[in-house]
C-alpha positions as CSV (number, residue, x, y, z in Angstrom):
1,M,80.4,57.6,-5.4
2,K,78.2,59.4,-7.9
3,A,78.8,56.6,-10.3
4,L,76.9,54.2,-8.1
5,F,73.6,55.9,-8.8
6,S,73.4,55.7,-12.5
7,P,70.4,56.7,-14.6
8,L,69.7,52.9,-15.1
9,F,69.3,52.5,-11.3
10,F,66.6,55.2,-11.1
11,T,64.8,53.8,-14.1
12,L,64.5,50.3,-12.5
13,L,63.4,51.8,-9.2
14,F,60.6,53.8,-10.9
15,C,59.4,50.6,-12.7
16,L,59.2,48.6,-9.5
17,A,57.3,51.4,-7.8
18,C,54.7,51.5,-10.5
19,G,54.2,47.8,-10.6
20,S,53.3,47.6,-7.0
21,Q,50.3,49.9,-7.3
22,P,46.8,48.1,-7.6
23,D,45.0,48.4,-10.9
24,P,41.9,50.7,-10.4
25,A,40.0,49.0,-13.2
26,A,40.5,45.5,-11.8
27,A,39.4,46.7,-8.3
28,S,36.1,48.1,-9.6
29,Q,35.0,44.8,-11.2
30,P,32.4,42.9,-9.2
31,A,33.3,39.5,-7.8
32,L,31.9,36.5,-9.7
33,P,29.3,34.5,-7.9
34,E,30.3,31.0,-6.8
35,P,28.6,28.1,-8.6
36,P,25.6,26.6,-6.7
37,R,26.3,23.6,-4.6
38,N,24.0,20.6,-3.9
39,Q,21.0,21.9,-5.8
40,P,18.2,19.3,-5.8
41,S,17.5,18.0,-9.2
42,A,14.0,17.4,-10.6
43,P,12.8,13.9,-10.0
44,E,13.0,11.5,-12.9
45,P,9.5,10.8,-14.5
46,E,8.1,7.5,-13.3
47,I,5.7,5.2,-15.1
48,L,2.7,4.0,-13.0
49,F,-0.2,1.8,-14.0
50,A,-3.9,1.8,-13.0
51,W,-4.9,-1.5,-11.4
52,V,-8.7,-0.8,-11.1
53,D,-11.3,-0.4,-13.8
54,D,-13.0,3.0,-14.3
55,L,-10.4,4.9,-12.4
56,N,-11.2,8.7,-12.5
57,L,-8.5,11.2,-13.4
58,R,-9.7,14.4,-11.7
59,E,-9.0,18.1,-12.0
60,A,-8.1,18.4,-8.3
61,P,-7.0,15.9,-5.6
62,K,-10.4,15.1,-4.2
63,T,-13.3,12.7,-5.1
64,S,-15.7,15.6,-5.7
65,S,-13.6,17.2,-8.3
66,P,-14.7,17.1,-12.0
67,V,-13.4,14.1,-14.0
68,V,-10.8,14.7,-16.7
69,A,-10.8,11.1,-18.0
70,T,-11.7,7.6,-17.1
71,L,-8.8,5.0,-16.9
72,Q,-8.9,1.2,-17.3
73,V,-6.7,-1.5,-15.8
74,N,-3.0,-1.3,-16.9
75,D,-3.4,2.2,-18.4
76,A,0.1,3.8,-18.2
77,L,0.6,7.1,-16.5
78,I,3.6,9.5,-16.2
79,F,4.2,10.7,-12.6
80,H,6.6,13.6,-12.3
81,G,6.8,13.6,-8.5
82,E,4.0,16.1,-7.5
83,K,1.7,14.7,-4.8
84,T,-0.5,16.0,-2.0
85,D,0.9,16.6,1.5
86,F,-2.1,14.7,2.9
87,T,-3.3,11.2,2.6
88,E,-6.9,9.8,2.3
89,K,-8.4,6.5,3.1
90,I,-10.3,4.9,0.3
91,A,-11.4,1.2,0.0
92,L,-10.7,-0.5,-3.3
93,R,-11.7,-4.1,-4.0
94,G,-12.2,-4.8,-0.3
95,Q,-8.9,-3.3,0.9
96,T,-8.5,0.2,2.3
97,Y,-5.5,2.3,1.2
98,D,-4.2,5.4,3.1
99,E,-2.2,7.2,0.4
100,P,-1.8,10.7,-1.1
101,W,-3.1,11.9,-4.5
102,L,-0.7,12.0,-7.4
103,K,-0.5,14.4,-10.3
104,V,-0.1,12.4,-13.5
105,T,-0.3,12.6,-17.3
106,T,-1.9,10.0,-19.6
107,K,-0.6,8.8,-23.0
108,K,-3.2,11.2,-24.5
109,D,-1.4,14.1,-22.8
110,Q,-4.3,14.6,-20.3
111,T,-3.1,15.9,-16.9
112,G,-4.9,15.5,-13.6
113,W,-4.9,13.8,-10.2
114,V,-5.4,10.1,-9.3
115,F,-5.7,8.5,-5.9
116,G,-2.3,6.9,-5.1
117,G,-3.9,3.7,-3.8
118,A,-5.4,3.0,-7.3
119,V,-2.1,2.9,-9.2
120,R,0.9,0.7,-8.9
121,R,4.5,0.6,-10.0
122,Q,5.9,-2.0,-12.4
123,G,6.0,-5.4,-10.6
124,E,4.1,-4.1,-7.5
125,A,1.1,-6.2,-6.3
126,K,-2.1,-4.4,-5.2
127,G,-5.6,-5.6,-4.7
128,T,-7.3,-8.4,-3.0
129,P,-7.8,-11.5,-5.2
130,Q,-9.9,-13.2,-2.5
131,S,-12.7,-10.7,-3.2
132,K,-13.1,-11.9,-6.7
133,E,-16.1,-14.0,-7.4
134,G,-15.3,-17.7,-7.2
135,L,-11.7,-17.2,-6.0
136,I,-10.2,-17.4,-2.5
137,D,-6.6,-16.2,-2.4
138,I,-5.5,-15.5,1.2
139,A,-1.9,-15.1,2.3
140,H,-0.7,-18.2,4.4
141,F,-4.1,-19.8,3.9
142,G,-3.9,-20.6,0.2
143,R,-5.5,-20.1,-3.2
144,Y,-8.7,-22.0,-4.0
145,E,-10.7,-21.8,-7.3
146,L,-14.2,-22.7,-6.2
147,S,-15.2,-23.7,-9.7
148,R,-13.1,-26.9,-9.0
149,W,-14.9,-27.5,-5.7
150,E,-18.3,-29.0,-5.3
151,K,-20.7,-27.1,-3.1
152,E,-22.2,-29.6,-0.7
153,T,-24.3,-27.5,1.7
154,E,-25.3,-24.0,2.5
155,T,-27.4,-23.0,5.6
156,T,-28.4,-19.6,7.1
157,E,-29.6,-19.0,10.6
158,S,-30.2,-16.1,13.0
159,V,-28.6,-16.3,16.5
160,G,-29.4,-13.3,18.6
161,D,-28.3,-10.2,16.6
162,A,-26.2,-12.3,14.2
163,D,-27.1,-13.7,10.8
164,I,-24.8,-16.7,10.1
165,T,-24.3,-18.4,6.8
166,R,-22.3,-21.7,6.6
167,T,-21.1,-23.1,3.3
168,T,-19.2,-26.4,2.7
169,Y,-17.2,-27.3,-0.4
170,S,-15.5,-30.6,-1.2
171,L,-12.6,-31.6,-3.4
172,G,-11.3,-35.1,-3.1
173,T,-10.8,-35.9,0.5
174,Q,-10.6,-32.2,1.6
175,L,-13.4,-29.9,2.8
176,L,-13.5,-26.1,2.7
177,R,-15.9,-24.6,5.2
178,I,-16.7,-20.9,5.1
179,T,-18.7,-19.3,7.9
180,S,-19.9,-15.7,7.5
181,Y,-21.7,-13.6,10.1
182,E,-23.3,-10.2,10.1
183,T,-24.3,-8.3,13.3
184,G,-25.8,-5.2,11.7
185,E,-23.9,-2.0,12.5
186,Y,-21.9,-3.8,15.2
187,G,-19.6,-5.8,12.8
188,Y,-19.1,-8.7,10.5
189,G,-16.7,-11.6,10.1
190,R,-15.5,-14.5,8.0
191,T,-14.0,-17.9,9.0
192,Y,-12.3,-20.2,6.5
193,R,-11.3,-23.7,7.5
194,L,-9.5,-26.3,5.4
195,L,-10.2,-29.8,6.7
196,G,-8.3,-33.0,5.9
197,S,-9.6,-36.5,5.3
198,D,-10.0,-37.2,9.0
199,G,-11.9,-34.0,9.6
200,E,-8.9,-32.3,11.3
201,V,-8.3,-28.6,10.7
202,L,-5.3,-28.1,8.5
203,K,-5.5,-24.3,8.1
204,A,-7.9,-21.6,9.2
205,R,-8.4,-17.9,8.6
206,E,-10.5,-15.5,10.8
207,L,-11.5,-12.0,9.8
208,D,-13.4,-9.9,12.3
209,W,-14.6,-6.2,12.3
210,S,-15.2,-4.6,15.7
211,S,-16.2,-1.0,16.5
212,D,-15.7,-1.3,20.3
213,P,-13.9,0.9,21.2
214,T,-12.4,1.7,17.8
215,H,-13.1,0.6,14.3
216,T,-10.7,-2.3,13.9
217,L,-10.4,-5.1,11.4
218,T,-8.4,-8.1,12.7
219,E,-7.1,-10.9,10.6
220,K,-5.7,-14.2,11.9
221,V,-4.4,-17.2,9.9
222,Y,-3.4,-20.5,11.5
223,D,-1.3,-23.2,9.8
224,F,-1.4,-26.5,11.6
225,T,0.5,-28.4,8.9
226,Q,3.8,-26.9,10.1
227,T,5.8,-28.0,13.2
228,P,5.4,-26.1,15.4
229,A,2.0,-24.7,14.3
230,R,2.1,-21.1,13.4
231,A,-0.2,-18.1,13.7
232,Y,-0.1,-15.0,11.4
233,L,-1.7,-11.9,12.9
234,R,-2.4,-8.4,11.8
235,S,-4.9,-5.6,12.4
236,Q,-5.9,-2.2,11.0
237,V,-7.6,0.7,12.7
238,F,-10.0,2.8,10.6
239,T,-11.3,6.3,11.2
240,E,-14.8,5.5,9.7
241,H,-17.4,2.8,10.2
242,F,-17.4,0.0,7.7
243,S,-20.8,1.1,6.4
244,R,-19.1,4.2,4.9
245,L,-16.4,2.2,3.2
246,Q,-17.5,0.9,-0.2
247,P,-16.8,-1.8,-0.7
248,R,-16.1,-2.7,2.9
249,P,-12.7,-4.2,3.7
250,E,-12.2,-8.0,3.3
251,T,-8.6,-8.1,4.3
252,V,-6.1,-6.2,6.4
253,E,-3.4,-4.0,4.9
254,G,0.2,-4.4,6.2
255,D,2.6,-7.1,7.3
256,F,1.7,-10.1,9.4
257,T,3.3,-10.9,12.8
258,T,4.3,-14.5,12.9
259,L,4.1,-16.6,16.1
260,S,5.0,-20.2,16.8
261,L,2.3,-22.0,18.8
262,S,3.0,-24.3,21.7
263,P,1.3,-27.7,21.6
264,A,-1.2,-26.5,24.2
265,E,-2.0,-23.4,22.3
266,A,-2.5,-25.3,19.0
267,E,-4.7,-27.9,20.8
268,E,-6.9,-25.2,22.3
269,L,-7.3,-23.5,18.9
270,L,-8.1,-26.7,17.1
271,E,-10.8,-27.5,19.7
272,R,-12.4,-24.0,19.2
273,L,-12.1,-24.1,15.4
274,G,-13.6,-27.6,15.3
275,K,-16.8,-26.3,16.9
276,L,-17.5,-23.6,14.4
């Protein structure tokens, strides 16, 4: 029986016992941290372009801040993603923009803040071409270069609190009639009508500012050349009176709502527009 427990047996038993003990040095090593997950990456730099002349690059995001540089149309700017957490309403070329301020860098390595409404992305359209001298360019109404039209008449009259100016242009068999009115601090408006050879209204556009009960600019465009006739409507509410918006808005910002007009609605509109 003693031969069963040879020295080799005890040697193997000792080695197995030692191998099962934990390594003190390994136990004392700190655990390695796990790699970070889903860390947000820094935004890619974006190229923006100034679309107004004499745009001020400022030290801080406010119009009273000192000017770092003055930018011109199509000047390129690098935007790294930093912007204000508030927006501001500023009128540019007759249209009011409600946008944040952006921190940008110029090609001359000048860094500062610009109003977001005064810059655009590549391919983005901003501005109101209809506010340019001698050019009418209104969505759904059309584009008209007045240098090609002959001014036939222009009259001004006062009716109550309103000062009304009526101007008529002609080109071939068509007439373009523009009526503008001012009612002091109460509001202002514009009506554009395109008339055909028989004097019928083909298209019309109405713009009206009202401060009762809120400061609201409403824009309506009518197209009677389509079947059925269509109306395009949009409005914009402002926090300030138009006298504090320089220049004052000449178009509404935002998308139009499109409506199809019934024959009775179209006839009623044509009768009203024909009397203007």
